[in-house]
matplotlib code that plots the C-alpha trace (Angstrom):
import matplotlib.pyplot as plt

x = [-68.5, -70.8, -72.6, -70.2, -67.5, -69.4, -70.3, -66.7, -65.9, -69.1, -68.2, -65.0, -66.2, -69.5, -67.1, -65.4, -68.4, -68.9, -72.8, -75.0, -76.7, -78.6, -77.5, -80.0, -78.2, -75.6, -78.2, -77.4, -80.1, -82.6, -81.5, -83.6, -82.1, -81.6, -80.3, -77.9, -76.6, -76.2, -74.2, -72.0, -71.3, -70.1, -67.8, -66.2, -65.6, -64.1, -62.1, -60.7, -59.8, -58.4, -57.2, -54.8, -57.7, -57.5, -54.0, -54.6, -57.9, -55.6, -53.2, -55.7, -57.1, -53.8, -52.9, -56.1, -55.5, -51.9, -53.3, -55.8, -53.2, -50.8, -53.6, -54.1, -50.7, -50.6, -53.5, -51.8, -48.3, -50.2, -52.0, -49.1, -46.4, -44.9, -44.8, -43.4, -40.1, -40.3, -40.9, -37.8, -36.7, -36.1, -32.0, -31.2, -28.4, -27.1, -27.4, -29.8, -30.0, -30.9, -33.2, -34.8, -36.0, -35.9, -37.7, -37.1, -38.9, -37.0, -36.3, -32.7, -34.0, -35.4, -33.9, -35.0, -34.0, -30.6, -30.4, -31.4, -28.9, -26.1, -28.0, -29.7, -26.0, -25.1, -27.7, -27.2, -23.5, -23.1, -26.1, -25.1, -28.0, -30.4, -31.7, -32.3, -34.4, -34.6, -37.8, -37.3, -40.0, -39.4, -42.0, -40.1, -40.3, -38.4, -34.7, -36.2, -37.4, -34.0, -32.1, -34.4, -34.0, -30.6, -30.1, -32.2, -31.0, -27.1, -28.3, -29.8, -26.5, -24.0, -25.5, -26.1, -22.6, -22.8, -26.1, -25.0, -22.4, -24.8, -27.5, -25.1, -23.6, -26.9, -28.0, -24.9, -25.3, -25.9, -27.5, -29.4, -29.5, -29.2, -27.4, -24.0, -24.3, -25.3, -22.7, -20.2, -21.4, -20.8, -17.1, -16.6, -17.6, -15.9, -19.4, -20.5, -22.3, -23.7, -25.2, -26.8, -28.0, -29.7, -31.3, -33.0, -36.2, -36.3, -39.7, -38.2, -37.2, -40.4, -42.3, -40.2, -40.9, -44.9, -44.9, -43.2, -46.0, -48.8, -47.8, -46.9, -50.8, -51.8, -49.8, -51.0, -47.6, -47.5, -43.8, -40.1, -38.5, -41.2, -39.7, -41.6, -40.0, -41.8, -45.5, -44.8, -44.2, -42.2, -43.0, -40.7, -36.8, -36.2, -33.0, -30.5, -31.0, -34.8, -34.3, -32.0, -34.5, -37.2, -35.3, -34.4, -38.4, -39.0, -36.7, -37.9, -41.7]
y = [87.8, 86.5, 87.6, 86.6, 88.2, 91.4, 91.6, 91.5, 94.4, 95.9, 97.9, 99.7, 100.7, 102.6, 103.9, 105.4, 106.6, 104.3, 104.4, 106.2, 102.9, 103.2, 101.1, 98.3, 97.6, 96.0, 93.5, 92.2, 89.5, 92.3, 93.8, 93.6, 92.0, 95.4, 97.0, 94.2, 94.2, 97.9, 97.3, 94.8, 97.1, 99.9, 97.5, 96.3, 98.9, 100.7, 97.5, 97.9, 101.5, 101.3, 97.5, 98.7, 98.8, 94.6, 94.7, 97.3, 95.1, 92.0, 93.7, 95.1, 91.7, 89.9, 92.6, 91.8, 88.0, 88.7, 90.8, 87.9, 84.9, 87.5, 87.7, 83.8, 83.4, 85.3, 83.5, 79.7, 80.8, 82.2, 79.0, 76.5, 78.8, 76.2, 73.5, 76.1, 77.7, 75.7, 71.8, 70.7, 68.1, 70.2, 71.1, 74.5, 76.4, 79.9, 81.6, 79.8, 83.0, 85.2, 87.9, 86.6, 83.1, 81.8, 78.6, 76.4, 73.3, 72.2, 69.0, 67.7, 66.7, 70.3, 72.4, 75.8, 74.6, 73.9, 77.2, 79.0, 77.1, 79.1, 82.2, 81.3, 79.9, 83.7, 85.2, 83.4, 83.9, 87.4, 88.4, 86.6, 87.2, 84.9, 81.5, 78.8, 76.0, 73.2, 71.2, 68.3, 67.8, 65.2, 65.8, 64.7, 61.0, 58.3, 59.7, 62.8, 60.6, 58.5, 61.5, 63.3, 59.8, 59.8, 63.6, 62.8, 59.5, 61.3, 63.8, 61.0, 58.6, 61.6, 65.1, 68.3, 69.3, 65.6, 66.7, 69.9, 68.4, 65.7, 68.3, 70.6, 67.4, 66.0, 69.5, 69.1, 65.4, 64.0, 60.9, 58.6, 58.3, 54.6, 52.9, 52.5, 56.7, 57.2, 54.9, 56.5, 60.1, 58.8, 57.8, 61.1, 62.7, 60.4, 59.3, 55.9, 55.0, 51.4, 52.9, 55.8, 53.4, 51.1, 53.9, 55.7, 53.4, 54.1, 55.4, 58.6, 59.4, 58.4, 60.8, 63.6, 63.6, 62.6, 65.8, 68.1, 67.0, 67.3, 70.6, 71.7, 70.6, 73.1, 75.7, 75.0, 74.7, 72.2, 73.4, 73.9, 75.7, 77.5, 79.8, 81.3, 84.2, 85.9, 85.8, 85.6, 82.9, 83.0, 80.4, 79.7, 80.7, 84.4, 86.1, 87.0, 90.7, 90.2, 87.6, 90.7, 93.4, 91.3, 90.5, 94.0, 94.8, 92.2, 93.6, 97.5, 96.3]
z = [-29.2, -26.8, -23.8, -20.9, -22.7, -23.7, -19.7, -18.8, -21.1, -20.3, -17.3, -18.3, -21.7, -19.8, -17.0, -20.4, -21.7, -24.5, -24.9, -22.6, -21.8, -18.5, -15.0, -16.6, -19.9, -17.7, -17.5, -20.8, -20.9, -20.4, -23.5, -26.1, -29.4, -31.2, -27.8, -27.7, -31.4, -30.9, -27.7, -28.9, -32.3, -30.0, -28.0, -31.1, -32.7, -29.5, -28.9, -32.7, -32.3, -28.7, -28.4, -25.3, -23.2, -23.2, -22.2, -19.4, -17.9, -17.8, -16.1, -13.4, -13.2, -12.5, -10.1, -7.8, -8.4, -7.0, -4.0, -3.4, -3.4, -1.4, 1.1, 1.1, 1.6, 4.8, 6.2, 5.1, 6.8, 9.7, 10.4, 9.7, 11.2, 13.7, 11.3, 8.8, 10.4, 13.8, 13.1, 15.0, 12.2, 9.1, 8.7, 9.5, 8.2, 7.8, 11.0, 13.4, 15.7, 12.4, 12.4, 9.0, 8.3, 4.7, 4.1, 0.9, -0.4, -2.9, -5.2, -5.8, -9.4, -10.1, -12.7, -11.1, -7.8, -8.7, -10.6, -7.7, -5.2, -5.8, -5.4, -2.1, -0.7, -1.9, 0.0, 3.3, 3.3, 2.6, 4.7, 7.7, 9.7, 7.9, 9.4, 6.5, 6.5, 3.7, 3.4, 1.6, -0.9, -3.7, -6.5, -9.5, -9.7, -7.8, -8.2, -6.1, -3.3, -3.2, -3.3, -0.3, 1.7, 1.2, 2.5, 5.3, 6.7, 5.9, 9.0, 11.1, 10.9, 10.6, 11.8, 10.7, 9.2, 7.1, 5.7, 4.5, 2.5, 1.2, 0.2, -1.9, -3.5, -4.1, -5.9, -8.4, -8.7, -12.6, -13.5, -11.9, -8.5, -7.4, -4.6, -6.6, -6.9, -3.7, -2.6, -4.6, -3.4, 0.2, -0.2, -2.0, 1.1, 3.8, 5.2, 6.0, 3.0, 4.0, 7.3, 5.4, 2.8, 5.5, 7.1, 4.2, 4.5, 8.5, 9.7, 10.3, 6.8, 5.7, 8.1, 7.6, 3.8, 4.2, 6.9, 4.2, 1.3, 3.8, 4.9, 1.1, 0.5, 3.3, 1.7, -2.0, -3.0, -6.0, -7.3, -6.3, -5.6, -3.1, -0.8, 2.9, 3.8, 6.7, 5.7, 2.0, -0.6, -3.4, -5.8, -8.2, -9.0, -7.7, -8.6, -6.0, -6.2, -5.8, -3.2, -1.2, -1.9, 0.0, 3.1, 3.4, 3.1, 5.9, 8.0, 7.5, 8.3]

ax = plt.figure().add_subplot(projection="3d")
ax.plot(x, y, z, "-o")
ax.set_aspect("equal")
plt.show()
């Protein structure tokens, strides 16, 4: 065990009464070789006898890191509140006048986004008072980008209702995302495929995706799905029951 690792264990061990080392003993570099050897022997013997201490210390460390991340998330959300909740561009579903806003950064090719899709839909529909905002955040390659461009272009050409249909279908689309697949999808949804495909490279479409990436960077979001709910960020898939519990917590705060 090297000196750095020994320092990590020193405080809890001395607090537990392992050895009668004076306060100066916490500075392991100030110990003599004999003192250091003796202390290391005590640490090793204690850990072999009580290995659960390591897991307890790791759990405490994880709790502290989560708390620190939570505070950092609150600050980032506060600093970027308008761009997150009211950018005037992102599609808004659910109840536009709902008392709780749920924002999702998503990618159509993300397996966990697809897993969350039905849960999010159930949450929004069953609650009835959630304002749901979708942030197109393609990060998994060119197919992701093309799918996002198609969804945004659909909204530009045909409006919000058409976007919702395209969004829902893209979440379940199998196979490569190319012009043939998107044209077929447009036909199935009774949309103007040629007009939508032509609009996919519009400057407004490119800017929306760029802005979402820039916002995600400010929020330290590097994976999907990521949800923003009030002043909390939920990174990764969250089961329906947990989402419902968090929504209720937000309402009671």
